[in-house]
N, C-alpha and C positions, 0 to 999 in steps of 0.2 A: 540418474543421468543416462540419457539415451546416447548410444554410440551410433555413428553412421555405419551403414553396411560395409564401407571400405575399412573403417577402423576395426569393426568386428571381425572381418576376414583376416586382417593382419594379426589381430590378437589370437585368433584360432590357429593361424599358421605358426605363430611363435610357440604356442603351447604344443602343437604337433611336432615341431622341430625339437623342442626341449624334451618331449617324451621320447622321441627317437634316440637322442643322445644319452638319456638316462637309461634306456633299455639296451643300448648297444653292448655294454660290457657283459650283461647276462646272456645275450644272444651269442656273442663271440665265445663265451665260456661253454655254452651248450654245444655249439658247433665243434669246438675242440674236443670236448669230452665225449661227444657222441659220434662225430664224423670220423675221427681218426681210428677208433677201434673197429667200426663197421668197414671202413675202407681197407684196413689192414687184414681183417678177416676175409674180405673179398679177394684181396691179393693172395693170401695164403691158400684160399680154396682152389685156385687154378695152378698151384705149384706143388711139387712133390716135397713134403716137409716131414722131417724126422728130427729127433733131438740133435743128432750129429750135424744135420744141415742147418738147424737153427743156430748152433754155435758158430759154425763156419760162415754163415750168411749166404752160402751158395745153394740156392734152391732151384732145381731145374723145372722148366715149364712142363706142366702136366695137362693143361687144357681142361677139357670136360671129363677126363678119365676118372678123376676123383668122384664126380657126381655119378658116373656110370657104375663105378664100384659100389657106391653107396646104395644105389637102387637095386643092386644084386644082393645086398647084405640082408640076411634074415633077421639079425639082431636089430638092425635099423627099423625094419617094419614092425617087429615085436615091440620095441620101445615106443614107436609112433602110435601103435594101437593102445598100449598102456597109457600113454600120455593123453590120448583122445578120451579113453574111458574115464580116467581120473578127472579131466577137465569137465566133461559132461556131468558126471555124478556130483562132483563138488559144486558146480554152478547150480544144478537143480536143487541140491540139498540146501545150499546157502540161500537161494531165493525162497524156497518153501519155509525154511526156518525163520528167515528175516521177515517174511510176510506174517507168519504166525505170531512172532514176537511183537511186531508192530501193531497187530490187531489187539493183542493182550495189553500192551502198554497204553493204547489209545482208549480202552474201555475203562471208564471210571468206576463201573460197578464191580470190577474184579479187584479184590483187596490186595492182591500181589502186584498189581500194576505199579504201585508206588515203589515197592522194593525193586521191581524189575527195572524201572527207570534208573535207579541208582546203580544197579549191577550191570546195566547195558554198557556203561562207560568203561568197565573193566578190561575188555579186549583192546580198547584203544590205549589203555594205560600200560599194557604189557607189550613190550616190543616183540616183533616176530622172532627174533633170535632166541630170546628167553622162552618164548612159547614153544619153539622147536626143541630146545633143550629139555623142557619139562616133559614133552611128549616122548622124547628119547628115553628119559628116565622111567616113564610109565611103561613103555613097551620093551624095556631092556630084558633080554632073555635070561640073564643070571640073577638079577636082583630087582627086577621091575615091580612096580606097585601093582600092576594088573595081575601078573602071575602070582604075587603074594596074596592078593585079595581072593582071586579065584581058587587058589589052593586052600586058603583058610576056610572058605565056605564050602569046600568039597566039590567044586565044579570040575576041577582038573586034578589029576594025580601027579603029573610031572610038569615042570615049567615048559611053556611053549616059546619058540623063537618067532615072535610076532613079525619082526621086520626081515627075518631071514628065510621065511617060508613063503613061496610064491602065492599060495592061496590066502594067507593072512596079510601079506604085505600091502596089497592094494586096499584092503578094507582098513587096515591100521593107518 
Protein backbone atom coordinates (compact mmCIF):
# COMPACT_ATOMS: atom_id res chain seq x y z
CA UNK A 1 0.00 0.00 0.00
CA UNK A 2 1.48 3.31 -1.09
CA UNK A 3 1.01 6.28 1.18
CA UNK A 4 0.77 9.73 -0.23
CA UNK A 5 3.62 12.11 0.69
CA UNK A 6 1.30 13.98 3.05
CA UNK A 7 0.35 10.82 4.96
CA UNK A 8 3.99 9.74 5.08
CA UNK A 9 5.07 13.10 6.57
CA UNK A 10 2.28 12.95 9.17
CA UNK A 11 3.29 9.41 10.11
CA UNK A 12 6.96 10.41 10.44
CA UNK A 13 5.96 13.43 12.51
CA UNK A 14 3.90 11.23 14.87
CA UNK A 15 6.82 8.83 15.25
CA UNK A 16 9.15 11.76 15.99
CA UNK A 17 6.78 13.22 18.60
CA UNK A 18 6.31 9.78 20.16
CA UNK A 19 10.10 9.29 20.30
CA UNK A 20 10.50 12.70 21.94
CA UNK A 21 7.99 11.88 24.69
CA UNK A 22 9.52 8.44 25.26
CA UNK A 23 13.02 9.90 25.63
CA UNK A 24 12.01 12.90 27.74
CA UNK A 25 12.12 11.11 31.15
CA UNK A 26 15.65 9.85 30.47
CA UNK A 27 16.80 13.31 29.36
CA UNK A 28 15.25 14.94 32.44
CA UNK A 29 16.90 12.34 34.68
CA UNK A 30 20.29 12.96 33.07
CA UNK A 31 19.91 16.73 33.43
CA UNK A 32 19.01 16.39 37.11
CA UNK A 33 21.74 13.87 37.86
CA UNK A 34 24.47 15.71 35.93
CA UNK A 35 23.52 19.38 35.94
CA UNK A 36 22.88 19.79 39.67
CA UNK A 37 26.27 18.49 40.87
CA UNK A 38 28.13 20.44 38.19
CA UNK A 39 26.22 23.62 39.02
CA UNK A 40 26.72 23.14 42.77
CA UNK A 41 30.45 22.53 42.26
CA UNK A 42 30.67 25.73 40.21
CA UNK A 43 28.81 27.60 42.96
CA UNK A 44 31.14 26.24 45.65
CA UNK A 45 34.24 27.05 43.58
CA UNK A 46 33.62 30.80 43.87
CA UNK A 47 32.80 30.74 47.60
CA UNK A 48 34.90 30.23 50.69
CA UNK A 49 33.93 26.79 51.92
CA UNK A 50 34.92 24.81 54.98
CA UNK A 51 33.14 22.17 57.03
CA UNK A 52 31.88 24.79 59.48
CA UNK A 53 30.52 26.92 56.65
CA UNK A 54 28.90 23.94 54.98
CA UNK A 55 27.05 23.18 58.22
CA UNK A 56 25.87 26.73 58.73
CA UNK A 57 25.16 27.35 55.04
CA UNK A 58 26.85 30.76 55.19
CA UNK A 59 29.60 30.75 52.59
CA UNK A 60 31.20 34.11 51.84
CA UNK A 61 31.96 35.08 48.27
CA UNK A 62 35.56 34.36 47.27
CA UNK A 63 35.42 35.09 43.56
CA UNK A 64 38.45 33.83 41.66
CA UNK A 65 40.67 33.75 44.78
CA UNK A 66 40.22 29.97 45.06
CA UNK A 67 41.51 29.52 41.52
CA UNK A 68 44.46 31.88 42.12
CA UNK A 69 45.36 29.91 45.26
CA UNK A 70 45.08 26.68 43.30
CA UNK A 71 47.48 27.90 40.61
CA UNK A 72 50.06 28.77 43.31
CA UNK A 73 49.78 25.35 44.99
CA UNK A 74 52.74 23.01 44.30
CA UNK A 75 50.72 19.93 45.25
CA UNK A 76 48.15 20.77 42.56
CA UNK A 77 50.80 20.95 39.86
CA UNK A 78 52.45 17.75 41.11
CA UNK A 79 49.14 15.87 41.11
CA UNK A 80 48.28 17.29 37.68
CA UNK A 81 51.63 16.09 36.33
CA UNK A 82 51.13 12.63 37.88
CA UNK A 83 47.63 12.43 36.42
CA UNK A 84 48.92 13.42 32.99
CA UNK A 85 51.73 10.82 33.12
CA UNK A 86 49.30 8.14 34.32
CA UNK A 87 46.79 8.92 31.55
CA UNK A 88 49.40 8.99 28.78
CA UNK A 89 51.13 5.79 29.90
CA UNK A 90 47.91 3.88 30.53
CA UNK A 91 46.35 4.93 27.20
CA UNK A 92 49.49 4.03 25.24
CA UNK A 93 49.79 0.66 27.02
CA UNK A 94 46.11 -0.11 26.54
CA UNK A 95 46.21 0.72 22.84
CA UNK A 96 49.38 -1.29 22.21
CA UNK A 97 48.15 -4.28 24.24
CA UNK A 98 44.70 -4.14 22.67
CA UNK A 99 46.16 -4.01 19.17
CA UNK A 100 48.48 -6.93 19.93
CA UNK A 101 45.66 -9.00 21.44
CA UNK A 102 43.39 -8.17 18.49
CA UNK A 103 46.03 -9.32 16.02
CA UNK A 104 46.57 -12.58 17.94
CA UNK A 105 42.85 -13.23 18.25
CA UNK A 106 42.26 -12.59 14.56
CA UNK A 107 44.99 -14.96 13.36
CA UNK A 108 43.54 -18.45 12.97
CA UNK A 109 47.02 -19.99 12.61
CA UNK A 110 47.81 -19.20 16.27
CA UNK A 111 46.48 -22.06 18.42
CA UNK A 112 46.05 -19.83 21.47
CA UNK A 113 43.69 -17.50 19.60
CA UNK A 114 40.71 -19.73 20.44
CA UNK A 115 41.64 -19.67 24.15
CA UNK A 116 42.29 -15.95 24.00
CA UNK A 117 38.85 -15.30 22.54
CA UNK A 118 37.29 -16.96 25.56
CA UNK A 119 39.58 -15.22 28.06
CA UNK A 120 39.14 -11.78 26.52
CA UNK A 121 35.64 -11.60 27.97
CA UNK A 122 36.97 -11.99 31.53
CA UNK A 123 37.76 -8.26 32.13
CA UNK A 124 34.22 -7.36 31.07
CA UNK A 125 32.86 -9.93 33.49
CA UNK A 126 34.82 -8.59 36.48
CA UNK A 127 33.46 -5.26 37.71
CA UNK A 128 36.01 -2.47 38.16
CA UNK A 129 35.47 -2.35 41.93
CA UNK A 130 36.34 -6.02 42.33
CA UNK A 131 39.29 -5.51 40.02
CA UNK A 132 40.54 -2.60 42.17
CA UNK A 133 40.18 -4.65 45.35
CA UNK A 134 42.12 -7.52 43.81
CA UNK A 135 44.98 -5.20 42.85
CA UNK A 136 44.93 -3.72 46.36
CA UNK A 137 45.40 -7.23 47.76
CA UNK A 138 48.19 -7.93 45.29
CA UNK A 139 50.10 -4.74 46.16
CA UNK A 140 49.40 -4.76 49.92
CA UNK A 141 52.58 -3.91 51.87
CA UNK A 142 52.04 -6.40 54.72
CA UNK A 143 50.43 -9.48 53.16
CA UNK A 144 50.29 -8.82 49.42
CA UNK A 145 50.66 -11.61 46.92
CA UNK A 146 53.35 -9.77 44.97
CA UNK A 147 55.55 -9.33 48.05
CA UNK A 148 55.01 -12.94 49.07
CA UNK A 149 55.88 -14.25 45.61
CA UNK A 150 58.95 -12.04 45.16
CA UNK A 151 60.16 -12.97 48.64
CA UNK A 152 59.59 -16.70 48.00
CA UNK A 153 61.66 -16.69 44.83
CA UNK A 154 64.40 -14.57 46.46
CA UNK A 155 64.03 -11.36 44.47
CA UNK A 156 63.42 -9.20 47.57
CA UNK A 157 64.60 -9.58 51.19
CA UNK A 158 61.89 -7.49 52.85
CA UNK A 159 58.39 -6.57 51.78
CA UNK A 160 58.02 -3.40 49.71
CA UNK A 161 55.30 -0.79 50.16
CA UNK A 162 54.23 -0.69 46.52
CA UNK A 163 51.45 1.87 46.85
CA UNK A 164 53.10 3.95 49.58
CA UNK A 165 56.45 4.57 47.91
CA UNK A 166 56.44 7.37 45.30
CA UNK A 167 58.75 5.50 42.94
CA UNK A 168 56.65 2.31 42.99
CA UNK A 169 53.15 3.84 43.25
CA UNK A 170 52.95 5.21 39.72
CA UNK A 171 54.13 1.94 38.20
CA UNK A 172 51.83 -0.11 40.43
